[in-house]
N, C-alpha and C positions, 0 to 999 in steps of 0.2 A: 400627670398633672403634678405628680410630686418631684419626677425631673423637670419639668416646664417653671413652675412656679412663678412667684409675683415677677423676676425678672427675665422670664425666659422671652422667645420669638412668640408666643402667645400668651397675652394679657390675660387677665381674671375672667371676664363673662367666656373665657375658652371656647371662643369662634371656631375655631380650627377640628379643636377634639370635638365638639358636639356636631360639624359637618361629619368627621370620619364615622363617628357612632351611628349617624343617620344612614349613611351609606353603607354601612356593616347593619344596621336593621334592614334595611332595602332587600341586600343581597341575601339575608337569611329569610323574608317575607317570600321571595320569589322561589327559595330553595323549598321551602316548606310546600307552598303552592304546587309546584312540579311535582313534590314527591306526594300528596295527598292526591293529585292527580291520578298518579301511578297506581296506588293502592285503589280508589276507585275504580279503575279500571281492571286492576285484576279482581278484585269483587264481582264487576259487572261479568266478567269471563266466567269466573267460579259458577255463579248465577246462573248462567249460560247452560253450563254444563249440566249443572243439576236439574233446571228443567228437560234437557235433555234426557237426561239418565231416567227421571220420574215418568215422564211419555215413553219410552221404549218399556220399562214394567208395568205402567199399564197397558200397553200392549198385548203382554206377555201375559198379564194376570187375564184378560178379558176374553183371550182367544180361547181358554180351556172352560172358562166359565159360560160360554157359547154351547160348545159342543157341550155339557153337561146339560145345559136347559134343553139340547136337541134331543138327548138320548133319552132324557125323564118322558118328554114326551111321546120318543118312540116305545118306551117301556108303559107307559100309558094306555097308547094304540094297542100293543101287545094283549094289555091287561085284558081291555073293554073285549077284544076278541076272543080270547079264551073265555072268558064270562060267557059270552054270547055261546059259543061251541059247547059249554056245558048246562047251556040250559033247553 
């Protein structure tokens, strides 16, 4: 605008400058949308990985819990058997 002035190729309403700035804004908007989409994709992949890790951890924790429950039931049965033998 400073170079163009009142006598330049683009008079006061600066229509050409407005067009250039609008095109720049459109390009920036597209670039920001692409970056946001990529960021969402990365977040989705991280969430999927976290879900898989949580599922594996749950399986690892539940397996010994079931074994402990079975051992307690077996111990209770043996305890009852010993009580019957003593009586």
